[in-house]
C-alpha positions in Angstrom: 0.0 0.0 0.0 1.4 3.3 -1.0 0.2 6.5 0.4 0.6 9.9 -1.2 1.2 13.1 0.7 0.2 16.5 -0.6 2.0 19.5 0.6 0.5 22.9 0.0 3.2 25.4 -0.6 2.6 29.1 -0.2 4.7 31.8 -1.7 7.3 33.2 0.6 6.2 36.2 2.7 7.6 39.5 1.6 10.5 40.8 3.6 10.6 44.3 5.0 13.7 45.0 2.9 11.8 44.1 -0.3 8.9 46.3 0.7 11.2 49.2 1.7 13.0 48.9 -1.7 9.7 49.2 -3.6 8.6 52.1 -1.4 11.9 53.9 -2.1 11.4 53.4 -5.9 7.9 54.9 -5.6 9.2 57.9 -3.6 11.9 58.5 -6.2 9.3 58.3 -8.9 7.2 61.0 -7.4 10.3 63.1 -6.6 11.3 63.0 -10.3 7.8 63.8 -11.4 7.0 60.4 -13.0 4.1 59.8 -10.7 1.2 62.1 -9.7 0.5 62.5 -6.0 -2.8 60.5 -6.3 -1.0 57.7 -8.1 1.8 57.7 -5.6 -0.6 57.4 -2.7 -2.6 54.6 -4.3 0.6 52.6 -5.1 1.9 53.1 -1.6 -1.3 51.6 -0.2 -1.0 48.7 -2.6 2.6 48.2 -1.7 1.8 48.0 2.0 -1.0 45.5 1.3 1.1 43.4 -1.1 1.7 39.7 -0.2 4.0 38.6 -3.0 7.1 40.1 -4.7 5.4 40.0 -8.1 2.7 42.4 -6.8 5.5 44.8 -5.8 7.2 44.4 -9.1 4.0 45.3 -11.0 3.8 48.6 -8.9 7.2 49.7 -9.9 7.6 48.2 -13.4 7.1 51.6 -15.2 9.6 53.4 -12.9 13.4 53.5 -13.5 15.5 51.7 -10.9 17.9 53.5 -8.7 20.2 55.7 -10.8 23.4 56.5 -8.8 24.2 59.5 -10.9 20.8 61.0 -10.4 20.9 60.3 -6.7 24.3 61.9 -6.5 23.1 64.9 -8.4 20.0 65.4 -6.3 22.0 65.0 -3.1 24.5 67.6 -4.3 21.7 70.1 -5.1 20.1 69.5 -1.8 23.4 70.0 0.1 24.1 73.3 -1.7 20.6 74.7 -1.2 20.7 73.7 2.5 24.0 75.4 2.9 22.7 78.7 1.6 19.7 78.5 3.9 22.0 77.8 6.9 24.4 80.6 5.9 21.5 83.1 5.5 20.1 82.2 9.0 23.6 82.5 10.6 24.1 85.9 8.9 20.7 87.2 10.1 21.2 85.9 13.6 24.3 88.1 14.1 22.3 91.1 13.0 19.4 90.6 15.4 19.1 93.1 18.2 20.2 91.8 21.6 17.7 91.2 24.4 19.6 91.4 27.7 18.5 88.8 30.3 17.3 90.4 33.5 19.6 90.4 36.6 19.2 87.0 38.3 18.8 88.6 41.7 15.6 90.3 40.7 12.9 87.7 41.7 10.3 89.2 39.4 9.6 87.8 35.9 10.0 90.1 32.9 6.7 90.5 31.1 6.9 91.1 27.3 4.1 92.6 25.2 2.4 95.7 23.8 0.8 96.8 27.1 2.7 99.8 28.7 2.7 98.0 32.0 5.0 95.3 30.7 8.7 95.3 31.6 9.6 95.1 27.9 7.1 96.9 25.7 7.2 95.9 22.0 5.0 98.1 20.0 4.3 95.9 17.0 1.0 94.7 15.6 2.1 91.0 15.7 2.9 91.2 19.5 0.0 90.6 21.9 -0.8 92.9 24.8 0.6 90.4 27.3 2.7 88.1 25.0 5.3 86.2 27.1 7.2 86.1 30.3 10.9 85.5 31.0 11.8 84.3 34.5 14.7 82.6 36.4 13.7 79.2 37.8 16.1 76.8 39.5 19.1 78.4 37.9 17.6 78.3 34.4 16.0 81.0 32.3 12.4 79.9 31.3 10.4 81.7 28.5 6.7 81.2 28.8 4.1 82.1 26.1 1.1 83.7 27.8 -1.5 82.7 25.1 -0.3 85.1 22.5 -2.0 85.2 19.1 1.1 85.1 16.9 3.2 82.9 19.1 6.6 82.9 20.8 9.5 81.1 19.2 12.9 79.9 20.4 15.5 79.2 17.7 12.7 79.0 15.1 10.5 76.6 17.0 7.2 77.6 18.5 7.0 77.5 22.3 4.0 75.5 23.6 3.8 76.4 27.2 7.3 77.1 28.3 10.9 76.6 27.1 14.3 76.8 28.7 16.5 79.5 27.0 20.1 80.5 27.3 22.5 83.2 26.1 22.8 83.2 22.3 19.3 81.8 21.6 17.1 83.5 19.1 13.7 84.4 20.5 10.7 85.7 18.6 7.5 87.4 19.7 5.2 87.6 16.7 7.4 88.9 14.0 9.9 90.6 16.3 13.1 88.6 16.8 16.0 89.1 19.3 19.2 87.3 20.3 19.5 86.7 24.1 22.6 88.1 25.8 23.9 88.6 29.3 25.5 91.8 30.6 
């Protein structure tokens, strides 16, 4: 008596590396203008749901594979454009007016805003009446936004609640910007 065995084989599961490679090709395709945004989004969804490598291959068949020269060219352009932005920011930072931090012995916070009762009055339309507060807490300087309309920033990032600041930081109140300094 002979018995026969049947083995059901299933295709191998996609690896994360295969899926990442396909997603990279799709990102490059949209970056080079070969895919519209809608097509890109739809193909990304299909790539994430794909179960076999032939499904991934069908999604990227009309796109060119990685071109080292193009990648090097795009990387160089990105580096040069990033350098000019960083250079412009550094140049502007040196030209900002200085905001002297209050003497640490004074236990009162420095209020900043358009209201004449503030310690630092900034008469600009983007500054709220009571915009922010600068105080010394536990040996650190803390800048707190007081619910201003146009926001308070530290080094280009918006302050949500409070942020620790130090000498040399760039602070902004609405569209007015300063560089913190110590006497």
